[in-house]
C-alpha positions in Angstrom: 9.6 7.3 -5.4 6.8 4.9 -4.4 6.5 3.6 -0.9 7.9 0.3 0.3 5.5 -2.6 0.6 6.1 -4.8 3.6 5.4 -8.6 3.2 6.5 -11.8 4.7 8.4 -14.2 2.4 5.2 -16.3 2.2 3.1 -13.2 1.3 5.5 -12.3 -1.5 5.5 -15.8 -2.8 1.6 -15.8 -2.9 1.7 -12.5 -4.9 4.2 -14.0 -7.4 2.0 -17.1 -7.7 -1.0 -14.9 -8.4 0.9 -13.1 -11.1 1.8 -16.4 -12.7 -1.8 -17.5 -12.6 -3.0 -14.3 -14.2 -0.3 -14.6 -16.9 -1.5 -18.1 -17.7 -5.0 -16.7 -18.3 -3.8 -14.5 -21.1 -4.1 -17.2 -23.7 -7.7 -17.9 -22.8 -8.6 -14.3 -23.0 -6.9 -13.9 -26.4 -8.8 -16.9 -27.7 -12.1 -15.3 -26.5 -11.2 -12.1 -28.4 -10.5 -14.1 -31.6 -13.7 -16.1 -31.3 -15.8 -13.0 -30.6 -14.4 -11.3 -33.7 -16.2 -13.9 -35.8 -19.6 -12.6 -34.6 -19.6 -9.7 -36.9 -19.4 -5.9 -36.6 -17.0 -5.1 -33.7 -18.9 -1.9 -32.9 -22.0 -3.7 -32.0 -20.4 -6.9 -30.8 -21.1 -7.3 -27.0 -19.0 -10.5 -26.8 -16.0 -8.7 -28.3 -16.4 -5.7 -26.0 -16.6 -8.0 -23.0 -13.5 -10.0 -24.0 -11.5 -6.8 -24.6 -12.6 -5.5 -21.2 -11.6 -8.8 -19.6 -8.2 -8.5 -21.3 -7.7 -4.9 -20.1 -8.6 -5.8 -16.5 -6.3 -8.8 -16.6 -3.4 -6.7 -17.9 -4.0 -4.0 -15.4 -3.9 -6.5 -12.5 -0.7 -8.1 -13.9 0.9 -4.6 -14.3 -0.2 -3.7 -10.7 1.5 -6.8 -9.3 4.6 -6.3 -11.3 4.9 -2.7 -10.1 4.6 -3.9 -6.5 7.1 -6.8 -6.5 10.3 -4.6 -6.7 9.0 -2.4 -3.9 8.5 -5.4 -1.5 10.7 -5.5 1.6 10.6 -8.8 3.4 10.0 -8.9 7.1 9.6 -11.7 9.7 7.2 -11.7 12.6 9.6 -13.8 14.7 12.5 -11.4 14.2 10.6 -8.1 14.6 12.3 -5.5 16.7 10.1 -5.0 19.8 11.9 -1.8 21.1 9.0 0.1 19.5 6.0 -0.6 17.4 7.2 -1.8 14.0 6.0 -3.9 11.1 5.9 -7.5 12.5 5.2 -6.6 16.1 2.1 -7.5 18.2 0.9 -4.5 20.1 -1.6 -4.5 23.0 -3.4 -1.2 23.4 -5.7 0.3 25.9 -8.6 2.3 24.2 -9.8 5.5 25.9 -12.1 6.4 27.4 -13.6 3.0 27.9 -10.4 1.3 29.0 -11.0 -1.6 26.8 -7.9 -3.5 25.5 -7.3 -4.5 21.9 -4.4 -6.4 20.3 -3.1 -6.0 16.8 -0.2 -7.4 14.7 1.2 -4.7 12.5 1.7 -6.0 9.0 2.0 -4.9 5.4 -1.0 -4.1 3.3 -0.8 -7.3 1.4 -1.4 -9.4 4.5 -3.6 -7.2 6.5 -6.9 -8.7 7.8 -8.5 -6.7 10.5 -10.9 -9.6 11.3 -7.9 -11.6 12.3 -6.2 -8.8 14.1 -3.6 -8.0 11.3 -3.5 -4.3 10.9 -1.8 -2.6 7.9 1.1 -0.3 8.6 -0.5 2.1 6.2 -3.9 2.2 8.0 -4.6 5.3 10.2 -4.1 3.3 13.4 -1.2 1.3 12.2 0.8 4.2 10.8 0.1 6.3 14.0 1.5 3.5 16.1 4.7 3.0 14.2 7.7 4.0 16.4 5.7 4.3 19.6 7.0 2.7 22.7 5.4 1.0 25.7 3.5 3.6 27.8 3.1 6.0 24.9 -0.3 7.5 24.2 -1.4 8.3 20.7 -4.5 10.0 19.3 -5.6 8.7 15.9 -7.9 10.3 13.3 -10.2 7.6 12.0 -13.2 7.8 9.7 -15.5 7.7 12.8 -13.6 10.6 14.5 -10.7 10.4 16.9 -9.5 7.5 19.1 -6.9 7.6 21.8 -4.8 4.6 22.6 -2.1 3.7 25.2 0.6 1.2 24.2 0.6 -1.5 26.9 3.0 -4.0 25.4 5.0 -4.8 22.3 6.0 -8.3 21.4 7.0 -10.0 18.1 4.0 -10.9 15.9 4.8 -14.6 15.6 
C-alpha cells in the first residue's frame, strides 16, 4: 500500500485544480498531433514526435495526480496536536554543536517549501522529528552528514 500524503484542504484543492487544467489541455495536444500528421512520414516527423511526447508527459502528470488524490489525508495547522511533533506543528530546534536555533513547520510533501520554513514530513529531518517531544534530542542523517537537534518547543503551525 502506498503512503498517505498529507495536505491542507487548500493544498488538495490546488492539486485538483491543476489536474483540471491539465485535462483541459488534452484537446490542444490532440489537435497538435492531428496537424503534425499532415507533415508526412511519421518516422521522420519531428513535429509529430514532439506532439506525442507532449501528450505522453501530460498523461503521465494527470495519472500521477489522480494516483495521489485518494491517498491525501487532510490536516489543519490550527488544529495540530502539539503533544509531540506532528504534521501541522511548528517546531523550534536547537542545532548542535553551534547552539543555533531554527524553526520549521512540518507539512506534507505537496506544500513543503524549505525557503519558507515548511519542511516535508518525508524529508530526513521532518521524518526524524515526527513523534518527538519537547526536550528530546535527535540525530539525523542528511546528505551532508549527520546533524543533531534538540526540540525546544512545539506549537501549532498556524
